[in-house]
Structures are given as C-alpha cells and as structure tokens.
All heavy atoms as a GROMACS GRO file, in nm:
protein
  545
    1MET      N    1  -2.940   1.056  -0.312
    1MET     CA    2  -2.907   0.942  -0.388
    1MET      C    3  -2.859   0.827  -0.294
    1MET      O    4  -2.773   0.851  -0.213
    1MET     CB    5  -2.800   0.982  -0.488
    1MET     CG    6  -2.735   0.873  -0.562
    1MET     SD    7  -2.602   0.922  -0.679
    1MET     CE    8  -2.630   1.089  -0.724
    2ILE      N    9  -2.913   0.713  -0.310
    2ILE     CA   10  -2.870   0.602  -0.227
    2ILE      C   11  -2.790   0.505  -0.312
    2ILE      O   12  -2.836   0.459  -0.418
    2ILE     CB   13  -2.986   0.526  -0.163
    2ILE    CG1   14  -3.063   0.620  -0.068
    2ILE    CG2   15  -2.943   0.399  -0.092
    2ILE    CD1   16  -3.188   0.564  -0.010
    3LEU      N   17  -2.667   0.481  -0.273
    3LEU     CA   18  -2.578   0.394  -0.345
    3LEU      C   19  -2.550   0.269  -0.265
    3LEU      O   20  -2.542   0.274  -0.146
    3LEU     CB   21  -2.444   0.463  -0.373
    3LEU     CG   22  -2.460   0.599  -0.446
    3LEU    CD1   23  -2.327   0.673  -0.447
    3LEU    CD2   24  -2.518   0.587  -0.580
    4THR      N   25  -2.537   0.157  -0.332
    4THR     CA   26  -2.522   0.030  -0.258
    4THR      C   27  -2.380  -0.031  -0.263
    4THR      O   28  -2.358  -0.125  -0.198
    4THR     CB   29  -2.621  -0.073  -0.312
    4THR    OG1   30  -2.599  -0.096  -0.450
    4THR    CG2   31  -2.764  -0.027  -0.286
    5ASP      N   32  -2.291   0.028  -0.344
    5ASP     CA   33  -2.153  -0.020  -0.347
    5ASP      C   34  -2.060   0.084  -0.394
    5ASP      O   35  -2.102   0.192  -0.445
    5ASP     CB   36  -2.143  -0.149  -0.428
    5ASP     CG   37  -2.178  -0.138  -0.574
    5ASP    OD1   38  -2.145  -0.029  -0.633
    5ASP    OD2   39  -2.236  -0.227  -0.633
    6SER      N   40  -1.933   0.057  -0.382
    6SER     CA   41  -1.829   0.153  -0.422
    6SER      C   42  -1.828   0.189  -0.570
    6SER      O   43  -1.800   0.299  -0.609
    6SER     CB   44  -1.691   0.112  -0.373
    6SER     OG   45  -1.654  -0.005  -0.435
    7ASP      N   46  -1.864   0.090  -0.652
    7ASP     CA   47  -1.872   0.119  -0.798
    7ASP      C   48  -1.977   0.221  -0.829
    7ASP      O   49  -1.956   0.314  -0.910
    7ASP     CB   50  -1.899  -0.011  -0.877
    7ASP     CG   51  -1.782  -0.102  -0.884
    7ASP    OD1   52  -1.669  -0.062  -0.856
    7ASP    OD2   53  -1.805  -0.221  -0.913
    8GLN      N   54  -2.093   0.216  -0.766
    8GLN     CA   55  -2.198   0.312  -0.789
    8GLN      C   56  -2.152   0.453  -0.740
    8GLN      O   57  -2.178   0.553  -0.801
    8GLN     CB   58  -2.326   0.274  -0.716
    8GLN     CG   59  -2.400   0.158  -0.782
    8GLN     CD   60  -2.527   0.126  -0.712
    8GLN    OE1   61  -2.539   0.151  -0.592
    8GLN    NE2   62  -2.614   0.060  -0.781
    9ALA      N   63  -2.084   0.455  -0.626
    9ALA     CA   64  -2.036   0.581  -0.575
    9ALA      C   65  -1.934   0.639  -0.668
    9ALA      O   66  -1.939   0.761  -0.696
    9ALA     CB   67  -1.978   0.560  -0.435
   10LEU      N   68  -1.843   0.559  -0.718
   10LEU     CA   69  -1.743   0.612  -0.807
   10LEU      C   70  -1.805   0.663  -0.935
   10LEU      O   71  -1.766   0.761  -0.994
   10LEU     CB   72  -1.635   0.500  -0.838
   10LEU     CG   73  -1.512   0.545  -0.918
   10LEU    CD1   74  -1.445   0.666  -0.846
   10LEU    CD2   75  -1.416   0.434  -0.929
   11ASP      N   76  -1.905   0.592  -0.989
   11ASP     CA   77  -1.978   0.638  -1.108
   11ASP      C   78  -2.041   0.775  -1.086
   11ASP      O   79  -2.033   0.865  -1.171
   11ASP     CB   80  -2.089   0.537  -1.146
   11ASP     CG   81  -2.036   0.410  -1.207
   11ASP    OD1   82  -1.914   0.406  -1.245
   11ASP    OD2   83  -2.115   0.311  -1.216
   12ALA      N   84  -2.099   0.797  -0.970
   12ALA     CA   85  -2.161   0.928  -0.934
   12ALA      C   86  -2.053   1.037  -0.932
   12ALA      O   87  -2.072   1.145  -0.980
   12ALA     CB   88  -2.235   0.918  -0.804
   13ILE      N   89  -1.939   1.002  -0.870
   13ILE     CA   90  -1.830   1.097  -0.864
   13ILE      C   91  -1.774   1.128  -1.000
   13ILE      O   92  -1.746   1.244  -1.034
   13ILE     CB   93  -1.720   1.039  -0.768
   13ILE    CG1   94  -1.769   1.043  -0.626
   13ILE    CG2   95  -1.592   1.125  -0.779
   13ILE    CD1   96  -1.679   0.961  -0.528
   14GLU      N   97  -1.761   1.026  -1.086
   14GLU     CA   98  -1.713   1.047  -1.220
   14GLU      C   99  -1.809   1.131  -1.301
   14GLU      O  100  -1.759   1.220  -1.376
   14GLU     CB  101  -1.690   0.912  -1.293
   14GLU     CG  102  -1.564   0.845  -1.261
   14GLU     CD  103  -1.443   0.920  -1.315
   14GLU    OE1  104  -1.420   0.912  -1.436
   14GLU    OE2  105  -1.377   0.989  -1.238
   15ARG      N  106  -1.937   1.115  -1.287
   15ARG     CA  107  -2.032   1.202  -1.358
   15ARG      C  108  -2.016   1.344  -1.314
   15ARG      O  109  -2.012   1.435  -1.399
   15ARG     CB  110  -2.178   1.157  -1.328
   15ARG     CG  111  -2.219   1.037  -1.412
   15ARG     CD  112  -2.370   1.014  -1.406
   15ARG     NE  113  -2.418   0.989  -1.268
   15ARG     CZ  114  -2.418   0.869  -1.206
   15ARG    NH1  115  -2.370   0.766  -1.267
   15ARG    NH2  116  -2.463   0.861  -1.084
   16LYS      N  117  -2.001   1.369  -1.185
   16LYS     CA  118  -1.981   1.503  -1.136
   16LYS      C  119  -1.851   1.562  -1.186
   16LYS      O  120  -1.842   1.679  -1.226
   16LYS     CB  121  -1.984   1.499  -0.982
   16LYS     CG  122  -1.962   1.634  -0.916
   16LYS     CD  123  -2.087   1.704  -0.878
   16LYS     CE  124  -2.051   1.827  -0.804
   16LYS     NZ  125  -2.159   1.884  -0.727
   17ARG      N  126  -1.744   1.478  -1.189
   17ARG     CA  127  -1.615   1.525  -1.243
   17ARG      C  128  -1.626   1.570  -1.387
   17ARG      O  129  -1.575   1.675  -1.423
   17ARG     CB  130  -1.510   1.415  -1.230
   17ARG     CG  131  -1.370   1.457  -1.281
   17ARG     CD  132  -1.276   1.338  -1.279
   17ARG     NE  133  -1.305   1.238  -1.378
   17ARG     CZ  134  -1.278   1.248  -1.508
   17ARG    NH1  135  -1.224   1.358  -1.557
   17ARG    NH2  136  -1.309   1.149  -1.594
   18ASN      N  137  -1.692   1.488  -1.466
   18ASN     CA  138  -1.708   1.519  -1.608
   18ASN      C  139  -1.790   1.644  -1.626
   18ASN      O  140  -1.756   1.725  -1.715
   18ASN     CB  141  -1.771   1.401  -1.684
   18ASN     CG  142  -1.673   1.284  -1.702
   18ASN    OD1  143  -1.555   1.308  -1.725
   18ASN    ND2  144  -1.718   1.165  -1.687
   19ILE      N  145  -1.901   1.657  -1.558
   19ILE     CA  146  -1.984   1.777  -1.571
   19ILE      C  147  -1.905   1.902  -1.532
   19ILE      O  148  -1.917   2.006  -1.597
   19ILE     CB  149  -2.113   1.766  -1.477
   19ILE    CG1  150  -2.204   1.660  -1.542
   19ILE    CG2  151  -2.178   1.901  -1.459
   19ILE    CD1  152  -2.313   1.619  -1.444
   20ALA      N  153  -1.819   1.889  -1.432
   20ALA     CA  154  -1.737   2.006  -1.386
   20ALA      C  155  -1.614   2.030  -1.478
   20ALA      O  156  -1.547   2.130  -1.465
   20ALA     CB  157  -1.689   1.982  -1.244
   21GLY      N  158  -1.590   1.942  -1.572
   21GLY     CA  159  -1.474   1.958  -1.662
   21GLY      C  160  -1.342   1.935  -1.596
   21GLY      O  161  -1.244   1.998  -1.638
   22ILE      N  162  -1.340   1.853  -1.495
   22ILE     CA  163  -1.213   1.829  -1.426
   22ILE      C  164  -1.146   1.710  -1.490
   22ILE      O  165  -1.205   1.605  -1.503
   22ILE     CB  166  -1.241   1.805  -1.273
   22ILE    CG1  167  -1.310   1.920  -1.209
   22ILE    CG2  168  -1.115   1.765  -1.202
   22ILE    CD1  169  -1.368   1.895  -1.072
   23SER      N  170  -1.018   1.726  -1.524
   23SER     CA  171  -0.942   1.612  -1.584
   23SER      C  172  -0.913   1.509  -1.479
   23SER      O  173  -0.915   1.534  -1.357
   23SER     CB  174  -0.811   1.669  -1.645
   23SER     OG  175  -0.720   1.703  -1.540
   24GLN      N  176  -0.880   1.390  -1.523
   24GLN     CA  177  -0.840   1.281  -1.430
   24GLN      C  178  -0.717   1.324  -1.352
   24GLN      O  179  -0.703   1.297  -1.234
   24GLN     CB  180  -0.821   1.148  -1.501
   24GLN     CG  181  -0.951   1.084  -1.542
   24GLN     CD  182  -0.929   0.943  -1.590
   24GLN    OE1  183  -0.820   0.896  -1.620
   24GLN    NE2  184  -1.039   0.866  -1.596
   25ARG      N  185  -0.623   1.388  -1.422
   25ARG     CA  186  -0.498   1.434  -1.356
   25ARG      C  187  -0.533   1.533  -1.244
   25ARG      O  188  -0.478   1.522  -1.131
   25ARG     CB  189  -0.407   1.497  -1.457
   25ARG     CG  190  -0.273   1.541  -1.399
   25ARG     CD  191  -0.187   1.607  -1.505
   25ARG     NE  192  -0.162   1.517  -1.611
   25ARG     CZ  193  -0.046   1.452  -1.633
   25ARG    NH1  194   0.050   1.470  -1.550
   25ARG    NH2  195  -0.035   1.371  -1.735
   26GLU      N  196  -0.619   1.628  -1.268
   26GLU     CA  197  -0.658   1.729  -1.167
   26GLU      C  198  -0.735   1.658  -1.058
   26GLU      O  199  -0.718   1.697  -0.942
   26GLU     CB  200  -0.742   1.840  -1.235
   26GLU     CG  201  -0.788   1.944  -1.134
   26GLU     CD  202  -0.680   2.023  -1.064
   26GLU    OE1  203  -0.566   2.031  -1.113
   26GLU    OE2  204  -0.708   2.076  -0.956
   27MET      N  205  -0.823   1.569  -1.090
   27MET     CA  206  -0.898   1.496  -0.989
   27MET      C  207  -0.805   1.423  -0.896
   27MET      O  208  -0.825   1.428  -0.774
   27MET     CB  209  -0.994   1.399  -1.058
   27MET     CG  210  -1.080   1.324  -0.964
   27MET     SD  211  -1.204   1.436  -0.886
   27MET     CE  212  -1.309   1.316  -0.816
   28ALA      N  213  -0.705   1.353  -0.948
   28ALA     CA  214  -0.608   1.282  -0.867
   28ALA      C  215  -0.541   1.376  -0.772
   28ALA      O  216  -0.526   1.351  -0.653
   28ALA     CB  217  -0.509   1.209  -0.956
   29LYS      N  218  -0.499   1.491  -0.823
   29LYS     CA  219  -0.429   1.592  -0.745
   29LYS      C  220  -0.518   1.644  -0.629
   29LYS      O  221  -0.478   1.647  -0.513
   29LYS     CB  222  -0.389   1.709  -0.834
   29LYS     CG  223  -0.312   1.818  -0.762
   29LYS     CD  224  -0.273   1.924  -0.862
   29LYS     CE  225  -0.206   2.043  -0.788
   29LYS     NZ  226  -0.170   2.150  -0.880
   30ARG      N  227  -0.646   1.675  -0.665
   30ARG     CA  228  -0.740   1.723  -0.559
   30ARG      C  229  -0.770   1.622  -0.453
   30ARG      O  230  -0.786   1.656  -0.338
   30ARG     CB  231  -0.868   1.761  -0.625
   30ARG     CG  232  -0.867   1.884  -0.710
   30ARG     CD  233  -1.002   1.916  -0.764
   30ARG     NE  234  -0.999   2.032  -0.853
   30ARG     CZ  235  -1.109   2.096  -0.889
   30ARG    NH1  236  -1.229   2.055  -0.848
   30ARG    NH2  237  -1.101   2.197  -0.970
   31ALA      N  238  -0.766   1.490  -0.494
   31ALA     CA  239  -0.791   1.384  -0.396
   31ALA      C  240  -0.671   1.331  -0.326
   31ALA      O  241  -0.680   1.246  -0.239
   31ALA     CB  242  -0.864   1.275  -0.472
   32GLY      N  243  -0.554   1.383  -0.362
   32GLY     CA  244  -0.427   1.346  -0.298
   32GLY      C  245  -0.385   1.204  -0.337
   32GLY      O  246  -0.326   1.133  -0.262
   33LEU      N  247  -0.415   1.168  -0.464
   33LEU     CA  248  -0.380   1.039  -0.519
   33LEU      C  249  -0.281   1.055  -0.633
   33LEU      O  250  -0.280   1.161  -0.699
   33LEU     CB  251  -0.503   0.966  -0.569
   33LEU     CG  252  -0.614   0.941  -0.467
   33LEU    CD1  253  -0.738   0.896  -0.542
   33LEU    CD2  254  -0.570   0.834  -0.367
   34SER      N  255  -0.212   0.956  -0.667
   34SER     CA  256  -0.125   0.959  -0.786
   34SER      C  257  -0.216   0.944  -0.902
   34SER      O  258  -0.330   0.888  -0.890
   34SER     CB  259  -0.022   0.845  -0.790
   34SER     OG  260  -0.085   0.719  -0.811
   35LYS      N  261  -0.181   0.994  -1.022
   35LYS     CA  262  -0.264   0.986  -1.136
   35LYS      C  263  -0.289   0.841  -1.176
   35LYS      O  264  -0.397   0.806  -1.220
   35LYS     CB  265  -0.213   1.069  -1.254
   35LYS     CG  266  -0.082   1.024  -1.303
   35LYS     CD  267  -0.032   1.104  -1.417
   35LYS     CE  268   0.103   1.051  -1.466
   35LYS     NZ  269   0.158   1.129  -1.574
   36ASN      N  270  -0.192   0.754  -1.153
   36ASN     CA  271  -0.203   0.614  -1.186
   36ASN      C  272  -0.301   0.544  -1.093
   36ASN      O  273  -0.386   0.463  -1.133
   36ASN     CB  274  -0.068   0.541  -1.182
   36ASN     CG  275   0.023   0.580  -1.290
   36ASN    OD1  276  -0.022   0.633  -1.398
   36ASN    ND2  277   0.152   0.564  -1.271
   37ALA      N  278  -0.299   0.582  -0.964
   37ALA     CA  279  -0.392   0.522  -0.870
   37ALA      C  280  -0.535   0.563  -0.904
   37ALA      O  281  -0.625   0.481  -0.898
   37ALA     CB  282  -0.358   0.562  -0.726
   38TYR      N  283  -0.552   0.692  -0.936
   38TYR     CA  284  -0.685   0.736  -0.973
   38TYR      C  285  -0.734   0.672  -1.100
   38TYR      O  286  -0.847   0.625  -1.108
   38TYR     CB  287  -0.690   0.888  -0.988
   38TYR     CG  288  -0.828   0.936  -1.027
   38TYR    CD1  289  -0.930   0.934  -0.934
   38TYR    CD2  290  -0.858   0.967  -1.157
   38TYR    CE1  291  -1.060   0.970  -0.972
   38TYR    CE2  292  -0.987   1.004  -1.194
   38TYR     CZ  293  -1.086   1.003  -1.099
   38TYR     OH  294  -1.213   1.038  -1.138
   39TRP      N  295  -0.649   0.665  -1.199
   39TRP     CA  296  -0.688   0.597  -1.327
   39TRP      C  297  -0.736   0.456  -1.300
   39TRP      O  298  -0.837   0.413  -1.354
   39TRP     CB  299  -0.573   0.597  -1.424
   39TRP     CG  300  -0.609   0.536  -1.556
   39TRP    CD1  301  -0.662   0.602  -1.668
   39TRP    CD2  302  -0.612   0.397  -1.594
   39TRP    NE1  303  -0.691   0.515  -1.767
   39TRP    CE2  304  -0.659   0.387  -1.721
   39TRP    CE3  305  -0.575   0.282  -1.524
   39TRP    CZ2  306  -0.675   0.270  -1.793
   39TRP    CZ3  307  -0.588   0.161  -1.592
   39TRP    CH2  308  -0.634   0.153  -1.723
   40TYR      N  309  -0.659   0.381  -1.221
   40TYR     CA  310  -0.696   0.244  -1.192
   40TYR      C  311  -0.829   0.237  -1.125
   40TYR      O  312  -0.912   0.156  -1.164
   40TYR     CB  313  -0.585   0.176  -1.105
   40TYR     CG  314  -0.610   0.031  -1.085
   40TYR    CD1  315  -0.580  -0.059  -1.184
   40TYR    CD2  316  -0.671  -0.016  -0.969
   40TYR    CE1  317  -0.602  -0.198  -1.169
   40TYR    CE2  318  -0.696  -0.153  -0.952
   40TYR     CZ  319  -0.662  -0.241  -1.052
   40TYR     OH  320  -0.689  -0.377  -1.036
   41MET      N  321  -0.857   0.321  -1.025
   41MET     CA  322  -0.984   0.320  -0.956
   41MET      C  323  -1.096   0.353  -1.051
   41MET      O  324  -1.202   0.286  -1.051
   41MET     CB  325  -0.983   0.421  -0.841
   41MET     CG  326  -0.908   0.369  -0.718
   41MET     SD  327  -0.932   0.484  -0.582
   41MET     CE  328  -0.791   0.588  -0.601
   42ALA      N  329  -1.076   0.454  -1.136
   42ALA     CA  330  -1.182   0.499  -1.226
   42ALA      C  331  -1.208   0.401  -1.338
   42ALA      O  332  -1.326   0.389  -1.381
   42ALA     CB  333  -1.143   0.635  -1.284
   43ASN      N  334  -1.106   0.328  -1.383
   43ASN     CA  335  -1.125   0.242  -1.499
   43ASN      C  336  -1.136   0.095  -1.466
   43ASN      O  337  -1.202   0.022  -1.543
   43ASN     CB  338  -1.006   0.260  -1.595
   43ASN     CG  339  -1.010   0.402  -1.656
   43ASN    OD1  340  -1.095   0.424  -1.742
   43ASN    ND2  341  -0.924   0.483  -1.614
   44GLU      N  342  -1.085   0.054  -1.359
   44GLU     CA  343  -1.092  -0.091  -1.324
   44GLU      C  344  -1.204  -0.118  -1.223
   44GLU      O  345  -1.233  -0.232  -1.199
   44GLU     CB  346  -0.956  -0.137  -1.267
   44GLU     CG  347  -0.848  -0.131  -1.368
   44GLU     CD  348  -0.865  -0.216  -1.488
   44GLU    OE1  349  -0.922  -0.328  -1.478
   44GLU    OE2  350  -0.827  -0.172  -1.598
   45GLY      N  351  -1.259  -0.007  -1.167
   45GLY     CA  352  -1.367  -0.029  -1.070
   45GLY      C  353  -1.332  -0.111  -0.948
   45GLY      O  354  -1.415  -0.184  -0.897
   46SER      N  355  -1.210  -0.096  -0.907
   46SER     CA  356  -1.164  -0.171  -0.792
   46SER      C  357  -1.238  -0.128  -0.668
   46SER      O  358  -1.290  -0.018  -0.659
   46SER     CB  359  -1.013  -0.154  -0.768
   46SER     OG  360  -0.985  -0.019  -0.739
   47ASP      N  361  -1.244  -0.218  -0.568
   47ASP     CA  362  -1.306  -0.178  -0.442
   47ASP      C  363  -1.222  -0.071  -0.378
   47ASP      O  364  -1.101  -0.078  -0.374
   47ASP     CB  365  -1.307  -0.300  -0.345
   47ASP     CG  366  -1.423  -0.398  -0.382
   47ASP    OD1  367  -1.516  -0.353  -0.448
   47ASP    OD2  368  -1.406  -0.512  -0.346
   48LEU      N  369  -1.284   0.035  -0.336
   48LEU     CA  370  -1.215   0.150  -0.287
   48LEU      C  371  -1.211   0.145  -0.132
   48LEU      O  372  -1.307   0.103  -0.068
   48LEU     CB  373  -1.285   0.276  -0.328
   48LEU     CG  374  -1.300   0.300  -0.477
   48LEU    CD1  375  -1.381   0.428  -0.497
   48LEU    CD2  376  -1.164   0.316  -0.538
   49HIS      N  377  -1.103   0.194  -0.078
   49HIS     CA  378  -1.098   0.219   0.066
   49HIS      C  379  -1.190   0.338   0.096
   49HIS      O  380  -1.201   0.430   0.016
   49HIS     CB  381  -0.955   0.252   0.110
   49HIS     CG  382  -0.862   0.137   0.097
   49HIS    ND1  383  -0.867   0.031   0.183
   49HIS    CD2  384  -0.764   0.109   0.010
   49HIS    CE1  385  -0.773  -0.056   0.151
   49HIS    NE2  386  -0.708  -0.008   0.041
   50VAL      N  387  -1.253   0.337   0.204
   50VAL     CA  388  -1.340   0.448   0.243
   50VAL      C  389  -1.270   0.579   0.238
   50VAL      O  390  -1.324   0.678   0.189
   50VAL     CB  391  -1.407   0.420   0.384
   50VAL    CG1  392  -1.484   0.544   0.426
   50VAL    CG2  393  -1.491   0.302   0.376
   51LYS      N  394  -1.146   0.587   0.283
   51LYS     CA  395  -1.068   0.710   0.282
   51LYS      C  396  -1.053   0.764   0.141
   51LYS      O  397  -1.072   0.885   0.120
   51LYS     CB  398  -0.934   0.685   0.346
   51LYS     CG  399  -0.847   0.811   0.359
   51LYS     CD  400  -0.716   0.782   0.431
   51LYS     CE  401  -0.631   0.911   0.435
   51LYS     NZ  402  -0.505   0.884   0.503
   52SER      N  403  -1.026   0.674   0.047
   52SER     CA  404  -1.010   0.718  -0.095
   52SER      C  405  -1.143   0.767  -0.149
   52SER      O  406  -1.148   0.867  -0.217
   52SER     CB  407  -0.962   0.603  -0.182
   52SER     OG  408  -0.832   0.562  -0.144
   53LEU      N  409  -1.251   0.699  -0.117
   53LEU     CA  410  -1.386   0.735  -0.165
   53LEU      C  411  -1.425   0.874  -0.107
   53LEU      O  412  -1.475   0.957  -0.182
   53LEU     CB  413  -1.486   0.633  -0.124
   53LEU     CG  414  -1.620   0.632  -0.192
   53LEU    CD1  415  -1.610   0.633  -0.343
   53LEU    CD2  416  -1.704   0.512  -0.146
   54ILE      N  417  -1.393   0.896   0.018
   54ILE     CA  418  -1.422   1.027   0.080
   54ILE      C  419  -1.344   1.138   0.008
   54ILE      O  420  -1.391   1.244  -0.024
   54ILE     CB  421  -1.394   1.028   0.231
   54ILE    CG1  422  -1.498   0.939   0.302
   54ILE    CG2  423  -1.394   1.166   0.288
   54ILE    CD1  424  -1.465   0.905   0.447
   55SER      N  425  -1.212   1.114  -0.013
   55SER     CA  426  -1.126   1.211  -0.079
   55SER      C  427  -1.175   1.241  -0.220
   55SER      O  428  -1.179   1.356  -0.259
   55SER     CB  429  -0.981   1.161  -0.088
   55SER     OG  430  -0.926   1.147   0.043
   56LEU      N  431  -1.217   1.143  -0.295
   56LEU     CA  432  -1.266   1.161  -0.431
   56LEU      C  433  -1.396   1.241  -0.429
   56LEU      O  434  -1.415   1.334  -0.507
   56LEU     CB  435  -1.291   1.030  -0.500
   56LEU     CG  436  -1.159   0.950  -0.535
   56LEU    CD1  437  -1.200   0.809  -0.584
   56LEU    CD2  438  -1.080   1.025  -0.637
   57ALA      N  439  -1.483   1.207  -0.337
   57ALA     CA  440  -1.612   1.283  -0.325
   57ALA      C  441  -1.587   1.428  -0.293
   57ALA      O  442  -1.642   1.521  -0.356
   57ALA     CB  443  -1.700   1.218  -0.221
   58GLU      N  444  -1.503   1.454  -0.194
   58GLU     CA  445  -1.473   1.589  -0.154
   58GLU      C  446  -1.407   1.670  -0.269
   58GLU      O  447  -1.427   1.791  -0.280
   58GLU     CB  448  -1.382   1.591  -0.032
   58GLU     CG  449  -1.456   1.546   0.091
   58GLU     CD  450  -1.366   1.532   0.217
   58GLU    OE1  451  -1.242   1.534   0.202
   58GLU    OE2  452  -1.426   1.524   0.325
   59ALA      N  453  -1.328   1.602  -0.357
   59ALA     CA  454  -1.259   1.667  -0.465
   59ALA      C  455  -1.356   1.732  -0.564
   59ALA      O  456  -1.321   1.822  -0.637
   59ALA     CB  457  -1.163   1.572  -0.535
   60VAL      N  458  -1.482   1.681  -0.569
   60VAL     CA  459  -1.576   1.737  -0.660
   60VAL      C  460  -1.697   1.798  -0.584
   60VAL      O  461  -1.804   1.817  -0.638
   60VAL     CB  462  -1.630   1.634  -0.764
   60VAL    CG1  463  -1.519   1.598  -0.864
   60VAL    CG2  464  -1.687   1.512  -0.695
   61GLY      N  465  -1.674   1.830  -0.458
   61GLY     CA  466  -1.779   1.901  -0.380
   61GLY      C  467  -1.890   1.814  -0.334
   61GLY      O  468  -2.001   1.860  -0.307
   62MET      N  469  -1.865   1.680  -0.318
   62MET     CA  470  -1.964   1.590  -0.264
   62MET      C  471  -1.924   1.546  -0.126
   62MET      O  472  -1.811   1.569  -0.087
   62MET     CB  473  -1.982   1.468  -0.360
   62MET     CG  474  -2.023   1.502  -0.499
   62MET     SD  475  -2.021   1.358  -0.612
   62MET     CE  476  -2.185   1.297  -0.580
   63GLN      N  477  -2.015   1.482  -0.056
   63GLN     CA  478  -1.980   1.421   0.072
   63GLN      C  479  -2.042   1.285   0.086
   63GLN      O  480  -2.146   1.261   0.024
   63GLN     CB  481  -2.021   1.509   0.189
   63GLN     CG  482  -2.167   1.523   0.209
   63GLN     CD  483  -2.202   1.611   0.328
   63GLN    OE1  484  -2.128   1.698   0.369
   63GLN    NE2  485  -2.320   1.587   0.384
   64LEU      N  486  -1.977   1.203   0.158
   64LEU     CA  487  -2.028   1.069   0.190
   64LEU      C  488  -2.106   1.071   0.318
   64LEU      O  489  -2.059   1.132   0.414
   64LEU     CB  490  -1.908   0.975   0.205
   64LEU     CG  491  -1.908   0.844   0.130
   64LEU    CD1  492  -1.936   0.860  -0.018
   64LEU    CD2  493  -1.778   0.770   0.151
   65THR      N  494  -2.219   1.012   0.318
   65THR     CA  495  -2.310   1.010   0.435
   65THR      C  496  -2.356   0.866   0.460
   65THR      O  497  -2.396   0.799   0.368
   65THR     CB  498  -2.432   1.100   0.417
   65THR    OG1  499  -2.386   1.230   0.382
   65THR    CG2  500  -2.516   1.105   0.540
   66LEU      N  501  -2.343   0.824   0.581
   66LEU     CA  502  -2.391   0.695   0.620
   66LEU      C  503  -2.526   0.709   0.691
   66LEU      O  504  -2.546   0.803   0.771
   66LEU     CB  505  -2.297   0.621   0.711
   66LEU     CG  506  -2.159   0.594   0.654
   66LEU    CD1  507  -2.068   0.536   0.765
   66LEU    CD2  508  -2.170   0.497   0.538
   67THR      N  509  -2.624   0.624   0.655
   67THR     CA  510  -2.754   0.626   0.722
   67THR      C  511  -2.784   0.487   0.768
   67THR      O  512  -2.734   0.391   0.718
   67THR     CB  513  -2.859   0.682   0.630
   67THR    OG1  514  -2.871   0.594   0.516
   67THR    CG2  515  -2.835   0.823   0.587
   68ASP      N  516  -2.877   0.480   0.865
   68ASP     CA  517  -2.924   0.350   0.913
   68ASP      C  518  -3.015   0.290   0.809
   68ASP      O  519  -3.117   0.347   0.770
   68ASP     CB  520  -2.998   0.371   1.044
   68ASP     CG  521  -3.032   0.245   1.113
   68ASP    OD1  522  -3.037   0.139   1.045
   68ASP    OD2  523  -3.052   0.246   1.237
   69ALA      N  524  -2.978   0.171   0.755
   69ALA     CA  525  -3.056   0.106   0.650
   69ALA      C  526  -3.198   0.069   0.694
   69ALA      O  527  -3.282   0.045   0.614
   69ALA     CB  528  -2.980  -0.012   0.601
   70ASP      N  529  -3.220   0.062   0.826
   70ASP     CA  530  -3.351   0.018   0.880
   70ASP      C  531  -3.451   0.135   0.883
   70ASP      O  532  -3.567   0.115   0.913
   70ASP     CB  533  -3.337  -0.037   1.019
   70ASP     CG  534  -3.258  -0.169   1.015
   70ASP    OD1  535  -3.263  -0.237   0.913
   70ASP    OD2  536  -3.192  -0.200   1.118
   71GLN      N  537  -3.405   0.256   0.851
   71GLN     CA  538  -3.498   0.367   0.861
   71GLN      C  539  -3.550   0.408   0.728
   71GLN      O  540  -3.490   0.399   0.627
   71GLN     CB  541  -3.426   0.489   0.928
   71GLN     CG  542  -3.392   0.458   1.068
   71GLN     CD  543  -3.327   0.581   1.138
   71GLN    OE1  544  -3.290   0.675   1.078
   71GLN    NE2  545  -3.317   0.568   1.269
   0.00000   0.00000   0.00000
C-alpha cells in the first residue's frame, strides 16, 4: 500500500485497529501515548510526527517503510 500523507497512514492504522478490536485506550497504551493525544490524532487528523506514526503502526503489527519515489 502506498500512502501519500499522514492522514492516509492514520486511516490505514485505524482500519487495522478496528479489525483487531483494539480500543482507542488500548491503542494509546500500546503506542506509548496518552489517551487524549491518541484521540486527538485519530479524530482531528493532525499532522503526525514520524515517531508517533511509527509507534501507532507498530502497535497494530504494521511497519512504516520508505521507498525511493523515482523507482
């Protein structure tokens, strides 16, 4: 899956979280975030720091990968 911005990445992570039946509270805990910080990211679609995006992805068994856009 190729994503072009943090909102798309967060949407993919949220879909995986919902499929896995993980609550927002549990997701925040797994990602090392406060529940309020996670809620804000998930609901306001704020630009995410790469570190937060990596933590969220790892919390649902995903990984972030960078590739050369020219290839």
